[in-house]
C-alpha positions in Angstrom: 37.4 12.5 -18.0 35.0 14.1 -15.5 32.2 11.8 -16.6 33.5 8.6 -15.0 30.3 8.0 -13.0 27.8 9.2 -15.6 26.7 5.6 -16.4 26.1 4.9 -12.7 24.1 8.1 -12.2 22.0 7.3 -15.3 21.3 3.7 -13.9 20.3 5.2 -10.5 18.0 7.7 -12.2 16.4 5.0 -14.4 15.9 2.7 -11.4 14.3 5.5 -9.4 12.0 6.4 -12.3 10.9 2.8 -12.7 10.2 2.5 -8.9 8.2 5.7 -9.0 6.2 4.5 -12.0 5.1 1.3 -10.2 4.5 3.0 -6.9 1.0 2.7 -5.6 -0.2 0.2 -8.2 -1.8 -3.1 -7.2 -0.1 -6.3 -8.0 -2.1 -8.5 -10.4 -3.6 -11.1 -8.2 -5.9 -12.6 -10.9 -9.1 -11.2 -9.3 -11.8 -9.4 -11.1 -12.7 -5.8 -10.2 -15.8 -7.1 -8.4 -13.9 -9.7 -6.4 -11.3 -7.2 -5.4 -14.1 -4.7 -4.4 -15.8 -7.3 -2.2 -12.5 -8.4 -0.6 -11.7 -4.8 0.2 -15.2 -4.2 1.6 -14.8 -7.2 3.9 -11.4 -6.0 5.1 -12.9 -2.6 5.9 -15.8 -4.2 7.8 -13.4 -6.2 9.9 -11.3 -3.2 10.5 -14.3 -1.1 11.6 -15.5 -3.9 13.9 -12.1 -4.1 15.5 -12.0 -0.3 16.0 -15.5 -0.3 17.5 -14.5 -3.1 19.9 -11.4 -1.2 20.9 -13.4 2.0 21.5 -16.0 0.1 23.5 -13.2 -1.5 25.6 -11.8 2.0 26.3 -15.2 3.4 27.3 -15.7 0.4 29.6 -12.4 1.0 31.3 -13.1 4.7 31.8 -16.3 4.0 33.8 
């Protein structure tokens, strides 16, 4: 009778395996590869512009 929680442990292990299997994957948003690539590129351009503006603001304060 030492295996009372064996079923629970197996469920936990299966849930963890399922979570690890889907980790890092994109959700299907209905976009083609090209559309996703363009969207990602636009996000990166915006992020770079924001970083550049922040850097310029810091340089402006330092002077």
